[in-house]
DRENPA-3360 file (N, C-alpha, C; in nm, 2 decimals, always signed):
BEGIN
1 = XXXXXXXX = +3.66/+0.12/+4.12/+3.70/+0.13/+3.98/+3.60/+0.05/+3.89 ~ +3.56/-0.07/+3.93/+3.47/-0.15/+3.85/+3.34/-0.07/+3.83 ~ +3.29/-0.01/+3.93/+3.16/+0.06/+3.92/+3.18/+0.18/+3.83 ~ +3.29/+0.25/+3.83/+3.31/+0.36/+3.74/+3.32/+0.31/+3.59 ~ +3.39/+0.20/+3.57/+3.40/+0.14/+3.44/+3.26/+0.10/+3.39 ~ +3.18/+0.04/+3.47/+3.05/+0.00/+3.43/+2.96/+0.12/+3.39 ~ +2.97/+0.22/+3.47/+2.90/+0.35/+3.45/+2.94/+0.41/+3.31 ~ +3.08/+0.41/+3.29/+3.13/+0.47/+3.17/+3.08/+0.38/+3.05;
9 = XXXXXXXX = +3.08/+0.25/+3.06/+3.04/+0.17/+2.95/+2.89/+0.19/+2.92 ~ +2.81/+0.20/+3.03/+2.67/+0.22/+3.01/+2.64/+0.36/+2.94 ~ +2.72/+0.46/+2.97/+2.70/+0.59/+2.91/+2.74/+0.58/+2.76 ~ +2.85/+0.51/+2.73/+2.89/+0.49/+2.59/+2.79/+0.41/+2.51 ~ +2.74/+0.31/+2.57/+2.64/+0.23/+2.50/+2.51/+0.31/+2.47 ~ +2.48/+0.40/+2.55/+2.35/+0.48/+2.53/+2.37/+0.58/+2.42 ~ +2.49/+0.62/+2.38/+2.51/+0.71/+2.27/+2.56/+0.65/+2.14 ~ +2.60/+0.52/+2.15/+2.65/+0.45/+2.04/+2.53/+0.38/+1.97;
17 = XXXXXXXX = +2.51/+0.39/+1.84/+2.40/+0.33/+1.77/+2.42/+0.17/+1.77 ~ +2.31/+0.10/+1.78/+2.32/-0.04/+1.77/+2.37/-0.09/+1.63 ~ +2.43/-0.20/+1.62/+2.47/-0.25/+1.49/+2.36/-0.27/+1.40 ~ +2.38/-0.24/+1.27/+2.29/-0.25/+1.16/+2.17/-0.15/+1.18 ~ +2.18/-0.05/+1.26/+2.08/+0.05/+1.27/+2.11/+0.18/+1.20 ~ +2.02/+0.23/+1.12/+2.04/+0.34/+1.04/+1.93/+0.45/+1.05 ~ +1.97/+0.57/+1.04/+1.87/+0.68/+1.04/+1.86/+0.73/+0.90 ~ +1.74/+0.74/+0.85/+1.71/+0.78/+0.72/+1.63/+0.91/+0.72;
25 = XXXXXXXX = +1.66/+1.01/+0.64/+1.59/+1.13/+0.64/+1.51/+1.15/+0.51 ~ +1.40/+1.22/+0.51/+1.31/+1.24/+0.39/+1.39/+1.28/+0.27 ~ +1.36/+1.22/+0.16/+1.42/+1.25/+0.03/+1.57/+1.24/+0.02 ~ +1.62/+1.15/+0.10/+1.76/+1.11/+0.10/+1.78/+0.96/+0.09 ~ +1.89/+0.92/+0.02/+1.91/+0.77/+0.01/+2.04/+0.74/+0.09 ~ +2.03/+0.61/+0.14/+2.15/+0.57/+0.22/+2.18/+0.42/+0.18 ~ +2.30/+0.38/+0.18/+2.34/+0.24/+0.15/+2.35/+0.17/+0.29 ~ +2.28/+0.06/+0.30/+2.27/-0.01/+0.43/+2.29/-0.16/+0.40;
33 = XXXXXXXX = +2.29/-0.24/+0.51/+2.31/-0.38/+0.49/+2.44/-0.42/+0.43 ~ +2.55/-0.37/+0.48/+2.68/-0.40/+0.43/+2.70/-0.37/+0.28 ~ +2.63/-0.26/+0.24/+2.64/-0.22/+0.10/+2.55/-0.29/+0.00 ~ +2.46/-0.37/+0.05/+2.37/-0.45/-0.04/+2.24/-0.38/-0.07 ~ +2.20/-0.29/+0.01/+2.07/-0.22/-0.01/+2.08/-0.07/-0.02 ~ +2.01/-0.02/-0.12/+1.99/+0.13/-0.13/+1.85/+0.16/-0.08 ~ +1.85/+0.24/+0.03/+1.72/+0.27/+0.09/+1.70/+0.42/+0.10 ~ +1.59/+0.47/+0.06/+1.56/+0.61/+0.06/+1.42/+0.63/+0.11;
41 = XXXXXXXX = +1.39/+0.74/+0.19/+1.26/+0.77/+0.23/+1.20/+0.87/+0.13 ~ +1.09/+0.83/+0.07/+1.02/+0.92/-0.03/+0.92/+1.01/+0.04 ~ +0.95/+1.14/+0.03/+0.86/+1.24/+0.09/+0.87/+1.23/+0.24 ~ +0.78/+1.30/+0.31/+0.78/+1.30/+0.45/+0.69/+1.19/+0.50 ~ +0.71/+1.14/+0.62/+0.63/+1.03/+0.68/+0.49/+1.07/+0.70 ~ +0.40/+0.97/+0.68/+0.26/+0.99/+0.71/+0.23/+0.96/+0.86 ~ +0.10/+0.95/+0.89/+0.06/+0.92/+1.03/+0.09/+0.77/+1.06 ~ +0.06/+0.68/+0.96/+0.07/+0.54/+0.99/+0.19/+0.47/+0.93;
49 = XXXXXXXX = +0.25/+0.53/+0.83/+0.36/+0.46/+0.76/+0.45/+0.56/+0.69 ~ +0.56/+0.51/+0.64/+0.66/+0.58/+0.56/+0.67/+0.51/+0.43 ~ +0.70/+0.59/+0.32/+0.72/+0.53/+0.19/+0.88/+0.51/+0.17 ~ +0.92/+0.39/+0.16/+1.06/+0.36/+0.14/+1.09/+0.31/+0.00 ~ +1.19/+0.36/-0.06/+1.24/+0.31/-0.19/+1.36/+0.21/-0.16 ~ +1.34/+0.08/-0.18/+1.44/-0.02/-0.14/+1.48/-0.08/-0.27 ~ +1.61/-0.05/-0.31/+1.67/-0.10/-0.44/+1.58/-0.07/-0.56 ~ +1.51/+0.05/-0.56/+1.43/+0.09/-0.67/+1.29/+0.05/-0.67;
57 = XXXXXXXX = +1.24/-0.01/-0.56/+1.10/-0.05/-0.55/+1.04/+0.02/-0.43 ~ +0.94/+0.10/-0.45/+0.87/+0.17/-0.35/+0.77/+0.09/-0.27 ~ +0.77/+0.10/-0.14/+0.67/+0.03/-0.06/+0.65/+0.10/+0.07 ~ +0.52/+0.11/+0.12/+0.49/+0.17/+0.25/+0.52/+0.07/+0.36 ~ +0.58/+0.12/+0.46/+0.61/+0.04/+0.58/+0.57/+0.11/+0.71 ~ +0.51/+0.04/+0.80/+0.47/+0.10/+0.93/+0.58/+0.06/+1.03 ~ +0.58/+0.13/+1.14/+0.67/+0.11/+1.25/+0.65/-0.04/+1.30 ~ +0.76/-0.11/+1.32/+0.75/-0.25/+1.36/+0.74/-0.35/+1.24;
65 = XXXXXXXX = +0.72/-0.30/+1.12/+0.70/-0.39/+1.01/+0.84/-0.43/+0.95 ~ +0.85/-0.55/+0.91/+0.97/-0.61/+0.85/+0.95/-0.66/+0.71 ~ +1.04/-0.64/+0.62/+1.03/-0.70/+0.49/+1.15/-0.77/+0.46 ~ +1.14/-0.87/+0.37/+1.25/-0.95/+0.32/+1.29/-0.90/+0.18 ~ +1.42/-0.89/+0.16/+1.46/-0.84/+0.03/+1.58/-0.93/-0.01 ~ +1.58/-0.97/-0.14/+1.68/-1.05/-0.20/+1.75/-0.97/-0.31 ~ +1.86/-0.90/-0.27/+1.93/-0.82/-0.37/+1.99/-0.90/-0.48 ~ +2.03/-1.03/-0.45/+2.08/-1.12/-0.55/+2.04/-1.26/-0.50;
73 = XXXXXXXX = +2.06/-1.37/-0.59/+2.02/-1.50/-0.55/+2.09/-1.56/-0.43 ~ +2.21/-1.51/-0.40/+2.28/-1.56/-0.28/+2.27/-1.48/-0.15 ~ +2.18/-1.38/-0.15/+2.17/-1.29/-0.04/+2.03/-1.27/+0.00 ~ +2.01/-1.28/+0.13/+1.88/-1.25/+0.19/+1.90/-1.13/+0.29 ~ +1.81/-1.03/+0.29/+1.82/-0.92/+0.38/+1.68/-0.90/+0.44 ~ +1.69/-0.85/+0.57/+1.57/-0.81/+0.64/+1.58/-0.66/+0.67 ~ +1.48/-0.59/+0.64/+1.47/-0.45/+0.67/+1.35/-0.42/+0.75 ~ +1.38/-0.36/+0.87/+1.27/-0.33/+0.97/+1.26/-0.19/+1.00;
81 = XXXXXXXX = +1.14/-0.13/+1.02/+1.13/+0.00/+1.06/+1.11/+0.00/+1.21 ~ +1.21/+0.06/+1.28/+1.20/+0.06/+1.43/+1.11/+0.17/+1.47 ~ +1.12/+0.29/+1.41/+1.04/+0.40/+1.45/+1.05/+0.51/+1.35 ~ +0.96/+0.60/+1.35/+0.97/+0.72/+1.26/+0.89/+0.84/+1.32 ~ +0.93/+0.95/+1.28/+0.86/+1.08/+1.31/+0.86/+1.16/+1.19 ~ +0.83/+1.29/+1.20/+0.82/+1.37/+1.08/+0.95/+1.41/+1.02 ~ +1.06/+1.39/+1.10/+1.19/+1.43/+1.06/+1.28/+1.32/+1.01 ~ +1.26/+1.19/+1.06/+1.35/+1.08/+1.03/+1.28/+0.95/+1.06;
89 = XXXXXXXX = +1.35/+0.85/+1.01/+1.31/+0.71/+1.04/+1.43/+0.63/+1.08 ~ +1.41/+0.54/+1.18/+1.52/+0.45/+1.22/+1.49/+0.31/+1.17 ~ +1.59/+0.26/+1.10/+1.57/+0.13/+1.03/+1.68/+0.03/+1.08 ~ +1.65/-0.10/+1.08/+1.75/-0.20/+1.10/+1.75/-0.28/+0.98 ~ +1.87/-0.30/+0.92/+1.90/-0.38/+0.80/+2.01/-0.48/+0.83 ~ +1.97/-0.60/+0.81/+2.07/-0.71/+0.82/+2.07/-0.81/+0.71 ~ +2.18/-0.84/+0.65/+2.19/-0.93/+0.54/+2.27/-1.05/+0.57 ~ +2.24/-1.16/+0.51/+2.32/-1.28/+0.52/+2.35/-1.33/+0.38;
97 = XXXXXXXX = +2.47/-1.39/+0.37/+2.51/-1.43/+0.23/+2.65/-1.38/+0.21 ~ +2.70/-1.40/+0.09/+2.84/-1.36/+0.06/+2.84/-1.21/+0.04 ~ +2.94/-1.14/+0.11/+2.96/-1.00/+0.09/+3.01/-0.97/-0.05 ~ +2.95/-0.87/-0.11/+3.00/-0.84/-0.25/+3.14/-0.79/-0.25 ~ +3.22/-0.83/-0.36/+3.36/-0.78/-0.37/+3.36/-0.64/-0.40 ~ +3.45/-0.57/-0.35/+3.47/-0.42/-0.37/+3.58/-0.41/-0.48 ~ +3.55/-0.38/-0.60/+3.64/-0.36/-0.70/+3.66/-0.22/-0.74 ~ +3.79/-0.19/-0.77/+3.82/-0.05/-0.82/+3.76/-0.03/-0.95;
105 = XXXXX = +3.71/+0.10/-0.98/+3.66/+0.13/-1.11/+3.77/+0.11/-1.22 ~ +3.72/+0.08/-1.34/+3.81/+0.06/-1.45/+3.90/+0.18/-1.47 ~ +4.03/+0.16/-1.49/+4.12/+0.28/-1.51/+4.18/+0.33/-1.38 ~ +4.13/+0.28/-1.26/+4.18/+0.32/-1.13/+4.31/+0.24/-1.11 ~ +4.40/+0.30/-1.04/+4.52/+0.23/-1.00/+4.54/+0.22/-0.86;
% end
């Protein structure tokens, strides 16, 4: 039973994405880092790097490269490019600091 359980857990772990790992597709934007970062891939990836728009600022990043982003004075985020190909990029985004409050829009009940 224990061997079966370990095998099942290994199979589950292989298909479950790692925490804070995101797949980004060309010309699409995604909210990452517990809602603190807006990240989009601009155009299709090149040979050496991808162009990412991070909270409105474009910058080229290569696989394995990490940048630090401060969306506000109380928050520090790290965004890393794990890998990319012509169809998608895999990013890791982790933030530390106070989680922003989620407030209902005005007029919502």
